[in-house]
N, C-alpha and C positions, 0 to 999 in steps of 0.2 A: 504494499500499501504504502503510494506515494504521500511526504507529507505537503500538502498544498502553500505552504511557509517560501518552504527551505528547501523544495524538491527530492529530499531525502530517502532513499528506499525503503520503506523497513516493514515488518513479516506482517503476512495478515493478521494475528492475533494480537497487534501492537495497538492500547490504545491510547498513545502518547508517542510522539515523534524521538527516537534517541536520540536526536543530533539537536535538535532546539529546545523540545518540552511542548510541544503544540498538543492539544487532544486534537485526536483524529475521530473524523467521521468516517465512518462504515459506507462507501459504497457500492452499486453494482458496477461490477465495468462493459457488462453490456449494457445495461437501459441507465444507469447512473441514477436509479433510487436508491434513499439514506435509507440503513436498514440498523438493524442493533445488533451489538456490539458480539453475541451467540448466533448470529443466521447462516446458517450452512446454505440456504437458498433461499432465491430475492422471492419477496413477495409482490413485487411487481411482474415480471418476467417467466419466474421460474428458474433463473439458471443458476447450477451448481455451482456457490462460491470457492474455488478452491486459488492456493498461495501459487504465484509465479512459479512454472515448471523448471529446476535447474539445469544450464546448459549441457547439452549433450556430451560435448567433448571438455574436459575441464582444463585436455593442453593447450586449446585455443589462450586460457586466462592465465596463462605460462606456471602453471601445475604438474610436474607432472607426475603421474602416481607410482609408476615404477623406480623414481628414484629410490635411491639407498644415502642411509648416514654415513657419516666419512670423519675420522678423527681429524682434527685440525691441532698444531702445534704451534703456538707466538712465541714468539722471541723478542725481548722488547729489551735494550742495553740503553743506559741512562751513565754516559764520561761525567765525572767531577771537571765542570770551568770549558766543557763541551761547544758553551756559544765564543768564547774567546780564540781556542782552537781552530773555529770555524772560521772565522774571521783570519787570522793567520795564514789558514790553508787553501782560504775560499771554495 
């Protein structure tokens, strides 16, 4: 459900916008009728209310479902008076 104020995409069951806090009015995506919060079907046109379908392929959003975790080692060295040394050595 999109917030009318900030246009943030909230879950269908959200009562308030998770981005700006505005109270969300539940409306039918087919006919635009205002609905009670717990409605599963539109009372004007009878359309079933469902959350937006997830994307068919998650790799399109940069998510690789077959990725593996790898161990990474990071080393950091801090030399005493390194700023003065770097000025001398350029």
